[in-house]
C-alpha positions in Angstrom: 48.7 155.0 75.1 48.1 151.8 73.4 51.1 152.2 71.0 53.6 151.9 73.8 51.9 148.8 74.9 53.1 145.4 73.7 50.4 143.3 72.0 50.9 140.7 74.4 50.1 142.9 77.4 46.5 143.5 76.1 43.9 140.9 77.0 42.1 139.5 73.8 38.5 138.3 73.7 37.6 135.0 72.3 36.6 135.2 68.7 32.9 134.4 69.3 32.7 136.9 72.0 34.0 139.5 69.8 31.3 138.5 67.1 28.6 138.6 69.8 29.7 141.9 71.2 29.6 143.3 67.4 26.2 142.4 66.7 25.2 143.8 70.1 26.7 147.1 69.1 24.6 146.9 65.9 21.5 146.3 68.2 22.4 149.3 70.5 22.7 151.6 67.4 19.2 150.7 66.3 17.9 151.0 70.0 19.6 154.3 70.5 18.1 155.5 67.2 14.6 155.0 68.1 14.9 155.9 71.9 16.5 159.2 71.0 14.8 162.6 71.9 12.3 163.6 69.1 14.5 166.4 68.2 17.4 164.2 67.4 14.9 162.3 64.7 14.6 165.6 63.0 18.4 165.2 62.3 18.7 161.5 61.8 15.7 160.9 59.4 16.8 163.5 57.0 20.3 162.3 57.2 19.3 158.8 55.8 17.6 160.8 52.9 20.5 163.0 52.5 22.8 160.0 52.2 20.4 158.4 49.5 20.4 161.9 47.5 24.0 162.9 47.8 25.6 159.6 47.1 23.0 158.9 44.5 23.9 162.2 42.6 27.5 161.4 42.8 27.0 157.9 41.2 25.2 159.4 38.2 26.5 162.7 38.0 29.5 161.5 35.6 27.1 159.7 33.1 24.8 162.7 33.1 27.4 165.1 32.2 28.9 162.8 29.4 25.8 161.6 27.8 23.2 164.5 28.7 25.5 167.6 28.8 28.0 165.9 26.3 30.9 167.0 28.1 34.1 165.1 27.5 35.2 162.6 30.3 37.8 164.8 31.4 35.6 167.7 31.8 33.0 165.4 33.8 36.2 164.8 36.1 36.6 168.4 36.5 32.8 168.9 37.4 33.3 166.4 40.2 36.4 168.0 41.4 34.5 171.3 41.6 31.7 169.5 43.6 33.3 167.3 46.1 36.3 169.7 46.7 33.8 172.8 46.8 31.6 171.0 49.4 34.7 170.4 51.8 35.7 174.0 51.1 32.0 175.2 51.9 32.0 173.3 55.2 35.3 175.1 56.3 33.7 178.6 55.6 30.1 178.1 56.5 30.7 176.1 59.5 31.0 179.2 61.7 27.7 180.6 60.0 25.7 177.5 61.2 26.9 178.1 64.8 25.6 181.6 64.6 22.3 180.8 62.9 21.6 177.8 65.1 20.6 174.1 64.0 17.2 174.4 63.4 17.5 177.6 61.0 20.7 176.3 59.6 19.2 173.2 58.4 16.0 174.8 57.1 18.1 177.1 54.9 20.4 174.4 53.8 17.6 172.1 52.5 15.8 175.0 50.8 18.9 176.0 49.0 19.7 172.2 48.1 16.2 171.6 46.9 16.6 174.8 44.6 20.0 173.6 43.3 18.9 169.9 42.6 15.7 171.3 41.0 17.9 173.4 38.6 20.0 170.4 37.8 16.8 168.4 36.7 15.5 171.4 34.8 18.8 171.6 32.8 17.9 168.1 31.3 14.1 168.8 31.0 13.9 171.7 28.7 16.2 172.0 25.4 19.1 174.0 26.2 21.8 173.0 24.1 24.8 171.0 24.8 28.4 171.3 25.5 30.6 173.0 28.0 29.5 176.7 26.9 26.0 175.9 26.4 23.0 177.0 28.6 22.4 173.7 29.7 25.8 173.4 31.3 25.3 176.7 33.1 22.0 175.9 34.5 23.4 172.6 35.8 26.6 174.5 37.1 24.2 177.1 39.0 22.2 174.1 40.5 25.5 172.1 41.5 26.9 175.6 42.9 23.8 176.1 45.1 24.0 172.3 46.3 27.4 173.1 47.3 26.5 176.2 49.3 23.5 174.2 50.8 25.5 171.1 51.8 28.4 173.2 53.3 25.9 174.7 55.9 24.0 171.3 56.2 26.9 169.2 57.3 28.3 171.3 60.2 24.8 171.9 61.3 23.7 168.3 61.4 26.8 167.3 63.4 26.1 170.3 65.6 22.7 169.0 66.1 24.0 165.5 67.0 26.3 167.5 69.8 23.4 169.7 71.1 20.9 166.5 71.5 23.3 164.1 73.1 25.2 163.9 76.4 29.2 163.4 76.8 28.1 159.9 77.7 25.9 159.3 74.5 27.8 161.4 72.0 30.0 158.6 70.7 26.9 156.6 69.6 25.0 159.4 68.4 27.8 160.2 65.9 28.1 156.3 65.2 24.4 156.6 64.5 24.3 159.5 61.8 27.6 157.9 60.3 25.7 154.4 59.8 22.5 156.1 58.5 24.4 158.0 55.9 25.9 154.6 54.5 22.4 153.1 54.9 20.9 155.7 52.6 23.6 155.5 50.1 22.9 152.0 49.7 19.3 152.7 49.1 20.1 154.9 46.2 21.3 151.9 44.4 17.9 150.5 44.1 15.7 153.8 43.6 18.0 155.3 40.9 18.2 152.5 38.3 14.2 151.7 38.9 13.6 155.5 38.2 15.9 156.0 35.4 14.5 152.8 33.3 10.9 153.8 34.1 11.1 157.4 32.8 13.6 156.9 30.0 11.2 157.4 27.4 9.8 160.7 29.1 13.2 162.1 29.9 15.6 161.1 26.8 18.2 159.8 26.2 18.6 157.7 29.4 15.9 159.2 32.2 18.7 160.7 34.3 16.6 163.8 34.6 14.0 161.9 36.3 16.3 160.9 38.9 17.5 164.4 39.7 13.9 165.4 39.8 13.3 162.6 42.1 16.4 163.7 44.3 15.0 167.3 44.4 11.6 166.0 45.8 13.2 163.9 48.4 15.4 167.0 49.4 12.1 168.9 49.8 10.7 166.0 52.0 13.8 166.5 54.3 12.7 170.2 54.5 9.2 169.4 55.6 10.5 166.8 58.2 13.1 169.4 59.5 10.4 172.2 59.8 7.7 170.0 61.5 9.7 167.5 63.7 12.6 169.9 64.5 10.5 172.7 66.0 11.7 175.1 68.7 9.5 173.1 71.3 11.1 170.0 70.6 14.4 171.7 70.3 14.0 173.2 73.7 12.6 169.8 75.1 15.7 167.9 74.2 17.8 170.6 75.8 16.0 170.5 79.0 16.0 166.6 79.0 19.6 166.4 78.6 20.5 169.2 80.9 19.2 167.1 83.7 21.6 164.3 82.6 24.7 166.4 83.0 26.6 166.2 86.2 28.3 169.0 88.1 31.7 167.7 87.3 31.3 167.5 83.5 30.2 171.3 83.4 33.5 172.0 85.4 35.6 170.0 83.0 33.9 171.9 80.2 34.8 175.3 81.7 38.2 174.4 82.4 38.6 173.3 78.9 37.2 176.8 77.7 39.5 178.5 79.9 42.4 176.5 78.5 41.5 177.2 75.1 40.6 181.0 75.2 44.2 182.3 75.7 44.6 184.9 73.2 48.3 185.9 72.0 48.8 189.0 70.1 50.5 188.1 66.7 51.8 190.8 64.1 50.2 189.6 61.0 51.1 192.6 58.8 54.2 190.5 57.2 51.8 187.5 56.6 49.2 189.8 55.1 52.0 191.2 52.7 53.5 187.6 51.7 50.0 186.5 51.0 49.1 189.6 48.7 52.5 188.8 47.0 51.3 185.3 46.5 48.0 186.2 45.0 49.7 188.7 42.6 52.3 186.2 41.6 49.7 183.6 41.1 47.7 186.0 38.9 50.8 186.7 36.9 51.4 183.0 36.2 47.8 182.7 35.1 48.1 185.8 32.5 51.4 184.3 31.3 49.7 180.8 30.6 46.8 182.4 28.8 49.3 184.7 26.7 47.8 187.8 28.2 51.0 188.9 29.9 54.5 188.8 28.3 56.9 187.6 30.8 59.3 184.7 31.8 57.1 181.9 33.1 59.8 179.9 34.8 60.9 183.4 36.7 57.2 183.8 37.8 56.9 180.3 39.0 60.0 180.8 41.4 58.6 184.0 42.6 55.2 182.4 43.3 56.8 179.4 45.1 59.0 181.6 47.1 56.3 183.9 48.3 54.0 181.0 49.0 56.9 179.5 51.4 57.5 182.7 53.0 53.8 183.0 53.8 53.8 179.5 55.2 56.9 180.1 57.3 55.6 183.6 58.5 52.5 181.8 59.9 54.0 178.9 61.6 56.8 181.0 63.2 54.3 182.5 65.7 52.3 179.7 66.3 54.8 177.1 67.8 51.7 174.6 68.7 50.2 174.6 65.3 49.9 171.1 63.7 52.1 171.9 60.9 54.8 172.1 63.2 54.4 168.4 63.8 56.3 166.7 61.0 55.2 163.4 61.9 51.5 164.1 62.1 51.8 166.2 58.8 53.8 163.2 57.2 51.2 160.8 58.3 48.0 162.4 57.1 49.6 163.4 53.7 50.9 159.6 53.1 47.1 158.8 53.4 46.4 160.5 50.2 47.2 157.8 47.6 45.0 155.1 49.3 42.4 157.8 49.8 41.9 158.0 46.2 40.1 154.8 46.2 37.3 156.5 48.4 37.0 159.2 45.5 37.1 156.6 42.7 33.9 155.1 44.1 32.0 158.0 42.4 34.8 159.2 39.9 35.8 155.7 38.1 33.4 152.9 39.5 30.1 154.1 37.9 31.9 154.7 34.6 33.5 151.2 34.9 30.3 149.3 35.7 28.3 151.1 33.1 31.1 150.8 30.1 33.4 147.7 30.8 30.0 145.7 31.6 28.3 147.3 29.0 25.3 145.0 27.5 25.1 143.1 31.0 22.8 143.4 34.0 25.7 145.1 35.9 25.5 147.8 33.3 21.9 148.3 33.4 21.9 148.6 37.4 25.5 150.1 37.8 24.1 152.5 40.6 23.3 149.3 42.8 26.7 147.9 42.1 28.4 151.1 42.7 27.0 151.4 46.1 27.7 148.1 47.8 30.4 149.6 49.7 28.1 151.6 52.0 25.9 148.7 53.3 29.1 146.6 53.8 30.7 149.4 55.9 27.5 149.7 57.8 27.8 145.9 58.9 31.4 145.4 58.7 32.5 148.5 60.9 31.5 147.1 64.3 32.4 143.7 63.7 36.0 144.7 62.5 36.1 147.4 65.5 35.4 144.3 68.0 38.1 142.1 66.3 40.8 144.6 66.0 39.8 146.5 69.5 43.3 145.4 71.1 45.4 146.0 68.3 48.2 148.6 67.9 46.9 151.6 66.3 49.6 152.3 63.8 50.0 148.6 62.9 46.3 148.7 62.2 46.7 151.9 59.9 49.4 149.8 57.9 47.3 146.5 57.6 44.2 148.5 56.8 45.4 150.5 54.1 47.3 147.3 52.8 44.0 145.4 52.6 42.1 148.2 51.2 44.7 149.0 48.4 45.8 145.3 47.5 42.4 144.2 45.9 42.6 146.9 43.2 45.0 144.6 41.5 42.1 142.2 41.2 40.4 144.5 38.8 43.5 144.7 37.0 42.8 141.2 35.7 40.1 142.6 33.6 36.3 143.0 33.9 34.6 140.3 35.8 32.0 140.6 38.3 33.4 138.0 40.7 36.3 139.9 40.6 34.7 143.3 41.1 32.6 142.0 44.1 35.6 140.4 45.7 37.4 143.8 45.2 34.5 145.6 46.8 34.5 143.3 50.0 38.1 143.2 50.5 38.5 146.8 50.2 35.6 147.6 52.6 37.2 145.3 55.1 40.3 147.3 54.7 38.5 150.8 55.1 36.6 149.4 58.3 40.0 148.6 59.9 41.9 151.9 59.2 39.3 154.5 58.8 38.0 154.8 62.3 41.4 154.4 63.7 42.7 157.4 61.9 40.6 159.7 64.0 41.6 157.8 66.9 45.2 158.2 66.2 44.9 161.9 65.5 43.2 162.2 68.8 46.0 160.5 70.8 48.7 162.1 68.9 47.4 165.6 69.6 48.8 167.5 72.5 46.6 168.3 75.2 44.0 171.3 74.2 44.7 170.6 70.5 42.7 167.9 69.5 40.2 170.0 67.7 42.9 171.9 66.0 44.6 168.6 64.7 41.2 167.2 63.8 40.4 170.1 61.4 43.7 169.9 59.8 43.5 166.1 59.5 40.7 166.7 56.7 42.8 168.7 54.7 44.5 165.8 52.8 40.7 164.6 52.1 40.1 167.9 50.4 43.3 167.6 48.4 42.5 164.1 47.3 39.0 165.0 46.2 40.2 167.8 44.1 43.2 166.2 42.6 41.8 162.9 41.9 39.1 164.5 40.0 41.4 166.5 37.7 43.2 163.4 36.5 40.2 160.7 36.7 38.5 162.0 33.7 41.5 161.6 31.5 42.2 158.1 32.4 38.4 157.2 32.3 38.4 158.6 28.7 41.7 156.6 27.7 41.2 153.5 29.2 37.2 153.1 29.5 35.8 154.9 26.4 32.1 155.3 25.7 30.6 152.2 23.8 29.4 154.4 20.9 33.0 155.5 20.3 33.8 152.0 18.9 37.4 152.2 21.0 38.3 149.0 23.0 38.2 149.1 26.8 41.5 148.8 28.6 40.2 149.1 32.3 42.9 146.5 33.4 45.4 149.2 32.7 43.7 151.9 34.6 43.1 149.6 37.6 46.9 148.5 37.5 47.9 152.3 37.7 45.3 153.1 40.4 46.5 150.1 42.3 50.1 151.3 42.4 49.2 154.7 43.5 47.0 153.2 46.6 49.6 150.6 47.5 52.4 153.2 48.2 50.5 154.3 51.4 51.0 151.1 53.4 54.5 150.7 52.0 55.6 154.2 53.0 53.9 154.0 56.3 55.7 150.7 57.1 59.2 152.4 55.9 58.5 155.1 58.5 57.3 153.0 61.2 60.1 153.3 63.7 60.3 157.0 63.3 56.7 157.3 63.8 56.2 155.2 66.8 59.3 156.8 68.4 57.6 160.1 68.3 54.4 158.6 69.7 56.5 157.1 72.6 57.9 160.5 73.4 54.4 162.0 73.5 53.2 159.3 75.8 
């Protein structure tokens, strides 16, 4: 493993060679896209559009909730938690459904459901339905967002399954790199399309033209549906499969068979105690909720202790019969959960930055085109990721995690100096470099620390903190936005520097903790090696 090698033992390329190789990789990415099987175009082209639509919606959703639906900033944060956390949860639930339906059918259903959902969101702001948390407008928007969540939960697993289906083991890495790059490229384009549409239709869709943007995104989703239907046909699907089948060699097939045999080794486990503890946990949770809403008269502290106890027993019962489960690896669990603080900056890209640009820079071009400034990060990642990967290819992975999270978190304190467009652009640039340094290495580190035959399980569990990050960050971000970046029409002063100082302290804790735990973590990795 790279972790147990000294840095001096690794051959380093000259800087000019690294840059040349990085731009060659960008060129290869585009060439691979245009030479891909036709069926893969049915995945990639809609993925550009979906990157534009999805991140475009996240950029304007908070403003829409606050100004159109008349929710408080805190309530708007809850909506964000519901949407982003719900999508991750839906992917966990519906991933298996996409396997049963197949790539083409799953994508068609997903786009149809997302189109209906996004049309409902646009409709909620088009016809007069009242305003506020309990208004028909809110429930129409909520229904649309719920459908969007269901559709996206089916869409994302099906898209990645399509990449796997239409690539060989030799080209799979490039296939995933292309789809990730196209998503970021689409997100960048939303920064141009959204403000142009919003300003043009402001008088048609008062008070701010955002309903027109949602209608445009619904139309683009329908376009993705048509592309999927007419490009990703049964014929092109079969042609791609037949073409790729001829490129696979016998040894690769044998390796795949051996992997399947290794994975399929069922072990009978008595789950009756686990089910019992789980039922108790749900019962005590309902009890706590009933006490909090004053519908049940019972001691809250005692009920909370019972809930915690039953929850711990459920986890213990689950893990004690599964010695190879990732949650039994303390170093792995420590590592992925320690990334939560710095990952909050990802969530703030849509939870806080659009508010910050729209309100703290009110009356300036930054505010007028806040969608564009909010989506600079994706295009930077699209360009920087291969360059940074080339520059750091020989670096120790765990050190790169420390350095990368530090570079990503530290520039947050630039925003604590007050609203300034130069400081903001500097923050985005440095933060993006940090993201490019550690985010790709995160999955590599998980793959290398995972025991033989457990890589998939470790990868899946590795996404749990991201789900928690999106949910938890949305629960408190609205409160901080309302407190430190109030709407201009309230007449309250903006104190955004305090907000970013607090967020900087949260994010910087990740590299500090990773550095303090370095010896313990590296020692465990040496044992695995």
